[in-house]
C-alpha positions in Angstrom: 0.0 0.0 0.0 1.3 3.4 -0.9 0.3 4.9 2.4 2.0 2.3 4.6 5.5 3.0 5.9 6.0 -0.4 7.4 5.3 -3.4 5.1 7.1 -5.9 7.3 5.3 -4.7 10.4 1.9 -4.8 8.8 2.5 -8.3 7.2 3.7 -9.8 10.5 0.8 -8.3 12.4 -1.7 -9.8 9.9 0.0 -13.2 10.2 0.1 -12.9 14.0 -3.6 -12.0 14.1 -4.6 -14.9 11.9 -2.5 -17.5 13.7 -1.6 -16.1 17.2 0.8 -18.9 18.2 2.6 -19.4 14.9 6.4 -19.2 15.3 7.7 -16.5 12.9 11.3 -16.1 11.9 12.3 -13.0 10.0 15.6 -12.5 8.1 16.1 -8.8 7.3 18.2 -6.6 5.0 21.0 -4.8 6.8 19.4 -1.6 5.6 16.0 -2.3 7.2 14.3 0.5 9.1 13.1 -1.8 11.9 9.8 -1.0 13.5 8.3 -1.9 16.9 5.4 -3.7 15.1 7.8 -6.0 13.3 9.6 -6.9 16.5 6.4 -7.3 18.5 5.0 -9.8 16.0 8.1 -12.0 15.3 9.5 -14.8 17.2 13.1 -14.5 15.9 14.7 -11.7 13.9 18.2 -11.6 12.4 19.8 -9.4 9.7 22.4 -9.6 7.0 26.0 -9.0 8.1 27.4 -8.0 4.8 27.1 -5.2 2.2 26.9 -6.0 -0.6 24.5 -8.6 0.8 26.3 -11.9 0.1 25.1 -13.6 3.3 21.4 -14.0 2.5 21.5 -17.8 2.9 23.5 -17.7 6.1 21.1 -15.1 7.6 18.1 -17.3 6.7 19.9 -20.3 8.3 20.5 -18.3 11.5 16.9 -17.3 11.7 15.6 -20.8 10.7 17.9 -22.7 13.1 16.8 -20.6 16.1 13.2 -21.0 15.1 13.6 -24.8 14.8 15.2 -24.9 18.2 12.2 -23.0 19.6 9.7 -25.3 17.9 11.5 -28.3 19.4 11.3 -26.7 22.9 15.1 -26.4 23.2 15.0 -22.6 23.6 12.5 -19.9 24.4 13.5 -16.9 22.2 13.0 -13.5 23.7 14.0 -10.4 21.7 15.5 -7.2 23.0 15.4 -4.3 20.6 16.6 -0.8 20.6 17.5 2.1 18.3 19.5 5.3 18.2 18.4 8.5 16.5 21.1 8.2 13.8 21.0 8.1 10.0 24.4 6.6 9.1 25.4 7.7 5.6 25.1 4.8 3.1 28.8 5.2 2.1 29.9 4.8 5.8 27.7 1.8 6.6 29.6 -1.1 5.1 30.2 -3.8 7.7 33.5 -4.5 5.9 35.0 -1.1 7.0 35.1 0.9 10.1 33.2 2.2 12.0 30.5 -0.5 11.3 33.1 -3.3 11.1 33.9 -3.0 14.8 30.2 -3.0 15.7 29.5 -5.9 13.3 32.4 -7.9 14.8 30.9 -7.4 18.2 27.5 -8.9 17.0 29.4 -12.0 15.8 31.2 -12.3 19.2 27.9 -11.9 21.0 26.2 -14.5 18.8 28.9 -17.0 19.9 28.2 -16.4 23.6 26.2 -18.8 25.7 23.5 -16.1 26.3 22.7 -14.9 22.8 20.9 -16.9 20.1 21.2 -14.1 17.5 22.5 -10.6 17.5 22.1 -8.0 14.7 23.1 -4.4 14.2 21.0 -2.8 11.4 22.3 0.3 9.7 19.0 1.3 8.4 18.1 3.1 5.2 18.7 6.8 5.8 17.2 7.8 2.4 13.7 6.5 3.4 11.3 9.3 4.4 9.5 7.3 7.1 9.1 7.8 10.8 11.2 4.8 12.0 14.4 5.4 9.9 17.3 4.9 12.2 20.1 2.6 13.3 18.9 -0.3 15.4 20.0 -3.5 17.2 18.2 -6.7 18.1 19.4 -9.4 20.3 17.6 -12.8 20.7 18.3 -14.7 23.8 17.0 -17.8 25.5 14.4 -16.9 28.2 15.2 -13.2 28.0 18.1 -12.5 30.4 19.3 -9.1 31.6 22.5 -10.0 29.7 20.6 -9.7 26.4 19.6 -6.1 27.2 23.2 -5.4 28.1 24.4 -6.8 24.8 21.8 -4.8 22.9 22.8 -1.6 24.8 26.5 -2.3 24.1 25.9 -2.5 20.4 23.8 0.7 20.4 26.2 2.6 22.7 29.1 1.6 20.5 27.3 2.9 17.5 26.3 6.2 19.2 29.9 6.8 20.4 31.1 6.5 16.8 28.2 8.5 15.3 30.6 11.2 13.9 32.4 8.4 11.9 29.1 7.6 10.1 29.1 11.1 8.5 30.5 11.0 4.9 33.4 13.4 4.4 33.6 14.6 0.9 37.1 14.7 -0.6 38.0 18.0 -2.2 38.6 17.8 -5.9 
């Protein structure tokens, strides 16, 4: 719909309304402008770690594996989500270069911890003229520990501390 700023949120809400207990895994683009509605209606969310996006398969596997573990009763995924009022420039967002590389590396370290099932930093799409454009992070943990909130805050705080590095500096001719 042309008047809808949040396709993923609306779709997940419609699915959730139709089948309230359905486990839903979402694999997102690194440039997603993540909304509260999407987070509220999903069971598991994870995002690409590369730009260009060459890890679509791996991202789907991370989301799917966590969802399968939840269906089997091995884990109870709880998501912690946060955002910062930042619009990182597209030319400064690449997870292959600093400043995003340091933050992306931390998400991978967190994912390998015993507390975190999935961790994602999402650069957002600053060119979108929608209310929820910003940088965000989401951490999926088993049973929702305080540690997951600390991990999410660490990703967001690290991003905020480096916010000046996300401003594109034009080279003079």
